[in-house]
C-alpha positions as CSV (number, residue, x, y, z in Angstrom):
1,M,224.1,206.8,34.1
2,D,224.4,208.9,37.3
3,F,224.3,212.7,37.1
4,T,228.0,213.2,37.8
5,T,228.9,211.1,34.8
6,Y,226.4,212.9,32.7
7,I,227.8,216.3,33.6
8,N,231.4,215.3,33.2
9,Q,230.8,213.7,29.8
10,N,228.9,216.7,28.5
11,Q,231.5,219.1,29.9
12,Q,234.3,217.3,28.1
13,Q,232.4,217.7,24.9
14,G,231.9,221.4,25.5
15,I,228.1,221.0,25.7
16,L,227.7,222.0,29.4
17,P,229.3,225.0,31.1
18,G,230.9,224.9,34.4
19,L,228.2,224.6,37.0
20,V,227.3,224.2,40.7
21,L,224.7,221.6,41.4
22,G,223.0,221.2,44.8
23,Y,220.2,219.0,46.1
24,Q,218.4,218.4,49.3
25,Y,216.0,215.6,50.3
26,G,213.7,215.8,53.2
27,Y,215.4,217.0,56.3
28,D,218.9,216.0,55.1
29,A,221.5,218.7,54.8
30,P,222.0,220.0,51.3
31,V,224.7,218.4,49.1
32,I,226.5,220.9,46.8
33,A,229.2,220.1,44.3
34,A,231.0,222.2,41.7
35,Y,232.0,221.0,38.2
36,G,234.4,222.8,36.0
37,L,235.3,226.4,35.4
38,D,233.3,229.7,35.1
39,G,233.3,231.9,32.1
40,A,236.6,233.4,33.0
41,Q,238.2,230.0,33.3
42,Q,238.3,230.2,37.1
43,P,237.6,227.0,39.1
44,L,234.1,226.9,40.6
45,S,233.5,225.7,44.2
46,A,230.5,224.7,46.2
47,D,230.2,228.2,47.7
48,S,230.8,230.1,44.4
49,V,228.6,233.3,44.2
50,F,226.7,233.9,41.0
51,P,224.6,236.7,39.6
52,V,221.4,234.6,39.8
53,A,219.2,237.0,37.7
54,S,215.5,236.4,38.1
55,I,215.9,234.0,41.0
56,T,216.0,237.4,42.7
57,K,212.2,237.5,42.3
58,L,211.8,234.7,44.9
59,A,213.6,237.0,47.4
60,L,211.5,240.0,46.4
61,S,208.3,238.2,46.6
62,L,209.2,236.8,50.1
63,A,209.8,240.4,51.2
64,V,206.4,241.5,49.8
65,L,204.7,238.5,51.4
66,K,206.3,239.4,54.7
67,L,204.6,242.8,54.6
68,I,201.3,241.1,53.8
69,D,201.8,238.9,56.9
70,R,202.4,242.0,59.0
71,E,199.1,243.4,57.6
72,E,201.0,246.5,56.3
73,I,199.7,245.8,52.8
74,A,197.1,243.4,51.4
75,L,197.3,241.0,48.4
76,D,194.4,242.6,46.5
77,D,195.2,246.2,47.2
78,S,195.9,248.3,44.1
79,I,199.5,249.3,43.7
80,G,198.4,252.9,43.3
81,T,197.2,252.9,46.9
82,Y,200.9,253.1,47.9
83,L,202.5,254.6,44.8
84,S,200.8,258.0,44.4
85,D,203.1,259.0,41.5
86,I,202.4,256.0,39.4
87,T,200.9,256.5,35.9
88,P,197.1,256.3,36.2
89,A,196.9,253.4,33.8
90,S,198.9,251.2,36.2
91,A,197.4,252.5,39.5
92,P,194.6,249.8,39.6
93,L,196.9,246.9,39.2
94,T,196.8,244.6,42.3
95,I,199.8,243.3,44.2
96,R,198.5,239.8,43.4
97,S,198.6,240.5,39.7
98,L,202.1,241.8,39.8
99,L,203.4,238.8,41.8
100,C,201.9,236.3,39.4
101,H,202.6,238.2,36.1
102,T,198.9,238.8,35.1
103,S,199.1,242.6,35.3
104,G,199.2,243.2,31.6
105,L,202.6,245.0,31.9
106,A,205.3,244.2,29.3
107,L,208.3,242.0,29.9
108,D,210.6,245.0,30.2
109,L,210.8,248.7,29.8
110,A,210.2,249.8,26.2
111,D,213.5,251.7,26.0
112,K,215.6,249.4,28.1
113,D,218.5,249.3,25.7
114,G,218.4,253.1,25.2
115,L,218.5,253.7,29.0
116,Y,221.3,251.3,29.6
117,A,224.4,253.6,29.6
118,V,226.9,255.2,32.0
119,G,225.0,257.3,34.4
120,L,222.0,254.9,34.8
121,D,221.0,254.0,38.3
122,W,218.1,252.4,40.0
123,A,216.4,255.7,40.8
124,K,216.1,256.5,37.1
125,L,214.9,253.0,36.3
126,A,212.3,253.3,39.1
127,K,210.9,256.5,37.5
128,E,210.6,254.7,34.2
129,C,208.7,251.9,35.9
130,L,206.3,254.3,37.5
131,N,205.6,256.0,34.1
132,T,205.1,252.9,32.0
133,P,201.5,251.8,31.4
134,P,200.3,248.2,30.8
135,I,200.3,247.0,27.2
136,N,197.3,244.6,27.8
137,P,194.4,244.4,30.2
138,A,195.1,242.9,33.5
139,W,194.1,239.2,33.8
140,S,194.0,238.7,30.0
141,G,197.1,236.4,30.0
142,V,200.3,235.7,31.7
143,Q,203.2,237.9,30.6
144,Y,206.3,237.5,32.7
145,S,207.3,241.0,33.7
146,N,210.5,242.5,35.1
147,L,208.6,245.8,35.0
148,G,206.0,244.5,37.4
149,Y,208.6,243.4,39.9
150,G,210.2,246.9,39.5
151,L,207.0,248.3,40.9
152,L,207.1,245.8,43.8
153,G,210.6,246.9,44.5
154,I,209.4,250.5,44.7
155,L,206.6,249.4,47.0
156,L,209.1,247.7,49.3
157,E,211.1,251.0,49.4
158,R,208.1,253.1,50.2
159,M,206.8,250.8,52.9
160,T,210.2,250.3,54.7
161,G,211.9,253.7,54.1
162,Q,215.0,251.7,52.9
163,S,216.6,251.1,49.6
164,C,215.3,247.9,48.0
165,A,218.7,246.3,48.5
166,D,218.7,247.1,52.3
167,A,215.1,246.1,52.7
168,L,215.7,242.8,51.0
169,S,218.7,242.1,53.2
170,S,216.8,243.0,56.5
171,L,213.5,241.3,55.6
172,V,214.8,238.2,53.8
173,L,218.5,237.5,53.3
174,T,219.7,238.1,56.8
175,P,216.8,236.2,58.5
176,L,217.3,233.2,56.1
177,G,221.1,233.3,56.6
178,I,221.7,233.9,52.9
179,R,225.2,234.9,51.8
180,G,225.1,237.6,49.2
181,L,223.1,240.8,48.5
182,L,221.2,242.7,45.9
183,G,223.9,244.7,44.1
184,N,227.7,244.6,44.1
185,P,229.1,242.3,46.8
186,T,232.3,244.2,47.6
187,D,233.6,241.4,49.8
188,L,232.8,238.4,47.5
189,T,234.1,237.3,44.2
190,V,231.3,236.7,41.7
191,A,231.6,234.0,39.1
192,T,231.7,235.1,35.5
193,V,228.9,234.0,33.2
194,A,229.9,233.1,29.6
195,D,228.2,233.8,26.2
196,V,226.5,237.0,27.3
197,R,224.6,238.4,24.3
198,G,224.0,242.0,23.2
199,R,226.0,245.1,22.1
200,H,227.6,245.5,25.6
201,R,229.2,242.0,25.5
202,G,232.9,242.3,26.5
203,T,232.6,245.9,27.7
204,N,232.5,247.5,31.1
205,L,228.6,247.5,30.8
206,E,228.3,243.7,30.2
207,T,225.1,242.2,31.6
208,F,225.6,240.0,34.7
209,N,229.4,240.3,34.8
210,S,230.1,244.0,35.1
211,P,230.3,245.9,38.4
212,F,228.1,248.5,36.6
213,W,225.3,246.1,35.9
214,R,225.4,244.8,39.5
215,S,225.5,248.3,40.9
216,L,221.9,248.9,39.5
217,A,220.7,246.4,42.2
218,L,217.7,245.5,40.0
219,P,214.8,244.3,42.1
220,W,213.9,241.8,39.4
221,G,217.3,240.4,38.8
222,G,220.3,241.8,40.7
223,L,220.8,239.3,43.5
224,C,224.2,237.7,43.8
225,T,224.3,234.5,46.0
226,D,225.4,230.9,46.1
227,A,223.7,227.6,45.7
228,A,222.9,227.4,49.5
229,G,221.3,230.8,49.3
230,A,219.1,229.8,46.3
231,L,218.0,226.7,48.2
232,A,217.1,228.8,51.2
233,L,214.8,230.9,49.1
234,V,212.7,227.9,47.9
235,D,212.9,226.4,51.4
236,A,211.1,229.5,52.8
237,F,208.1,228.5,50.7
238,L,207.9,224.9,52.2
239,P,205.8,223.9,55.2
240,T,208.9,223.1,57.2
241,S,209.7,226.9,57.2
242,D,208.2,229.4,59.6
243,F,209.3,232.4,57.6
244,L,205.7,233.0,56.4
245,S,202.5,232.3,58.2
246,P,201.1,228.8,57.3
247,A,198.1,230.2,55.5
248,L,200.0,232.7,53.4
249,R,202.8,230.2,52.6
250,E,200.2,227.7,51.4
251,I,198.5,230.0,48.9
252,A,201.8,231.5,47.8
253,V,202.8,228.3,45.9
254,R,199.4,227.7,44.3
255,D,198.5,228.9,40.8
256,H,196.9,232.3,40.8
257,T,196.6,232.8,37.1
258,Q,193.1,231.4,36.7
259,G,194.2,229.0,34.0
260,L,195.5,231.7,31.7
261,S,198.1,231.0,28.9
262,G,201.4,232.8,28.6
263,G,204.9,232.8,29.9
264,F,208.1,234.5,28.9
265,M,208.2,234.6,25.1
266,P,207.9,231.8,22.5
267,P,208.9,228.9,22.8
268,L,208.5,229.4,26.6
269,W,204.8,230.1,26.1
270,W,202.5,227.6,27.8
271,H,198.8,226.7,27.8
272,P,198.1,227.1,30.7
273,S,201.0,228.9,32.4
274,P,200.5,228.5,36.2
275,W,202.3,230.9,38.5
276,G,202.2,231.5,42.3
277,L,202.8,234.6,44.3
278,G,206.4,234.8,43.2
279,P,207.3,231.2,42.5
280,E,206.7,229.7,39.1
281,V,204.5,226.5,39.3
282,R,205.6,223.6,37.2
283,G,202.2,222.4,35.9
284,T,202.6,220.5,32.6
285,K,204.8,223.1,30.9
286,A,206.9,221.9,27.9
287,P,209.5,222.7,27.1
288,H,210.9,223.3,30.5
289,W,214.3,223.3,32.3
290,V,213.3,220.9,35.1
291,S,212.2,217.3,34.8
292,P,208.5,216.3,34.4
293,Q,209.2,213.9,37.3
294,F,208.7,217.0,39.5
295,A,205.1,217.2,40.5
296,P,202.8,219.7,38.7
297,T,202.5,221.5,42.1
298,S,206.3,221.9,42.4
299,F,207.7,225.3,42.1
300,G,210.8,227.5,41.9
301,H,212.4,230.0,39.6
302,S,214.9,230.4,36.8
303,G,217.4,233.1,35.9
304,A,218.5,234.2,32.4
305,S,222.1,234.1,33.6
306,G,221.8,230.3,33.5
307,M,220.3,229.3,36.8
308,F,217.3,227.6,38.4
309,V,216.2,226.4,41.8
310,W,213.2,224.1,42.2
311,A,211.3,222.4,45.1
312,D,208.7,219.6,45.3
313,E,206.6,219.7,48.4
314,S,205.2,216.3,47.8
315,S,208.6,214.6,47.7
316,M,210.6,217.2,49.6
317,I,213.3,217.2,46.9
318,R,215.0,220.5,46.1
319,I,217.5,221.0,43.3
320,V,219.6,224.1,42.4
321,M,221.7,224.5,39.3
322,L,223.9,227.5,38.8
323,G,225.5,227.5,35.4
324,A,228.3,229.6,34.1
325,R,226.7,230.2,30.7
326,V,223.6,232.3,29.9
327,A,220.3,230.4,29.5
328,D,219.5,231.8,26.0
329,S,222.5,229.7,24.7
330,G,220.0,226.9,25.1
331,W,222.0,224.6,27.3
332,M,219.7,224.8,30.3
333,I,216.5,223.8,28.6
334,R,218.2,221.0,26.7
335,H,220.0,219.4,29.6
336,G,218.3,220.7,32.8
337,P,215.5,218.1,32.5
338,Q,217.9,215.2,32.2
339,I,220.2,216.3,35.0
340,T,217.2,216.9,37.4
341,S,215.8,213.5,36.4
342,L,219.1,211.8,37.2
343,V,219.2,213.5,40.6
344,I,215.6,212.6,41.4
345,N,216.3,209.0,40.4
346,Q,219.3,208.8,42.6
347,L,217.5,210.2,45.6
348,T,214.4,208.0,45.3
349,Q,215.9,204.6,44.2
């Protein structure tokens, strides 16, 4: 069965959401196709813009790595070197540990739900990030952390004198020709994501879909872009790109976790849990949303809004899938491996 047949059959049965699937092989131009409708029953197209959630972390890490290439900061500098107002318990955390999720910081702010209300903005969230100490010693395990990337977003602002959104645009999105931005794209329609959970579902505060949520311009998850933009982010970590210096690019996609276990939360908890300087490294993780046919050294990122983008340097295959249903509905981890396997088989047969 080819992947188009698989997608169409599963959509007809209501198993798969509407989605945009793109792939790129070697030096070929990307092929991007849309299937079905978004969560508001609007037709999707190859250039549909989505709230890509934590795929944002690829863009933020590229911005931080660009500052490292410019020798404005160093990978093993303590974050407190640049953020004098950070809580003393977090000051020794290194930029490396924040990038690869070994800092000991929690997944999210402790009172995230309590903070999330009308009147919240990034400035208030940034203050909470600065005041929140680690919950575990650094390098004791891998705990995926939005909070850690919040600190990196503040670092980016302090070093550039710009808002995180503007710095990300000038350092990464514009140079890579990426359509979209961190925050509310006023000139672009954003696809609606279905099955959003939580008490704000269906309200003007709904995660991913509301202008309020996007206005927060979260450094760890607020990017809105299309499939071509997501592919451009992983392409920047490949040797065919000159976005980063060759030496830094090479180490950015290696595992920096020293073989530690961890991940997001069970069942997405792996032994070991390899992670690079921004990109997640495939390793032998199971369960996972991309095919085990991808090499253990392959890398990419996922987003809780129902998205992932992945690249394999050994085969030069890149795949992006932007789905119109949140990941915690389970569709992505159940069907992502099969869809990516079918794409790989078609490209390599």
